[in-house]
N, C-alpha and C positions, 0 to 999 in steps of 0.2 A: 162558435166562430163561422162568421161567414167570409167565403173566399170571393173576391170580385176581381175580375178579370176584363181589361178594356181591349180594343182592337181598333184599327183604323187609323185616322189622323194621316198628317203628312204635310207639304207645302202646295199650296195651289194659288193660282192666280186671282186676282179679284174679280168678282163676277162668277167665279166657279163653284163646284159643289164638292161636298165631301159626307160620306157616312160614316158614323161612329158606331160601335155595337160593344155590348158589355153583357157577360153572363155572371149570375151570381148563385153560389152553391151555399146551402145550409142544411145539416142532417135534421131531420125531425122537426124543423119549423119552418113557418111561411115567411117568405119574402114579402113586405108591404108594400109602402111606395119606393120608387126607383126613379132616379133622375140623374141630370148632368150640371155639372159645376164647373167654372172657370176661373183661373187666375192668370191674371198676365203680370210682367215684371212690375214690382212697386205697388200693385193693387192687391186689395183683399179677394179672398175667394169669394164669388158670386153665384147665384142661382142661374142656371141657364133656362132649363125646363125641368117639369116633374111630371109624374104620371102614378095614379093609382091603381090597385089591381083593377077596380073597375072602369079603368079608362079614362077618368077625368084627368085633365090636363090643366099645367099652369106655366105661363112661359114669361120671361123676363120682356118687358116692352121694347127692348132693342133687337131681340131676335123675332118677334111676332110677325107673321107673314113671311118669313124667310126659313125658318127650322120648324120642323115638326118631330114630335118623341113618338114613339108607339114602344109597345111590349108584347112580349107573347109570356102569358103566365107558365103554361106548362113547361117552359123551358128555363123562366126565370131570366129572360132576357129583355134587354131596352136597347133600342136604337135612337139615333139621333142622326136624321137627313138635314144636312145644313145647305142650304141653296144660296145663292146672291151673295156669296162671302166678302165681307170688307176687310181692309187692314185691320180695324180696331177688333176684329173678331179673334185676331192672335192671341194666343194664351195655350197654357195647360189645361185641359179638358179632364176633368174627374168623375167617374161613375160612382153615385150614390145609391146604396141600397139601406133600407129600414128593415129591421126584424126584432121581434122579441117582446116582452112584457117585463120591465119597462122598455120602450122603444129605444133601440140604439142603433148609432150610425156606423156603416161599414163603407170603406173606401178603397177604389182601385188606384195602381199606381200613378195614374196620369199617362195623358197622351197628348204630345205637342201638335197643335194645329197653329200654321204658319200660312198667312195670306199676303203675298207678295208678288211683284213683279219679278 
């Protein structure tokens, strides 16, 4: 079992910044890819950004140039720096960690990000 805990989030004005953090723990097994997804009301959950243990990253087109994902392998933590936030970034953000063979997905409880005046 992998335990995933998120922190950060909140209310910010358009153009502002927020930083999300996530820590994943699992006894005896390596945490592989980690990432962030989001889900707005009425929408499906979508990938925001992901990062491999080797540091290779992938971003949704809508956040490229504004969001940066990073991780610390020794601590199994991943961060999402969100700059130039827009109202359409408003959603619940979920941390994802992949681990095991076959690979399984593990999710955090979600953290609310609201971009509004």
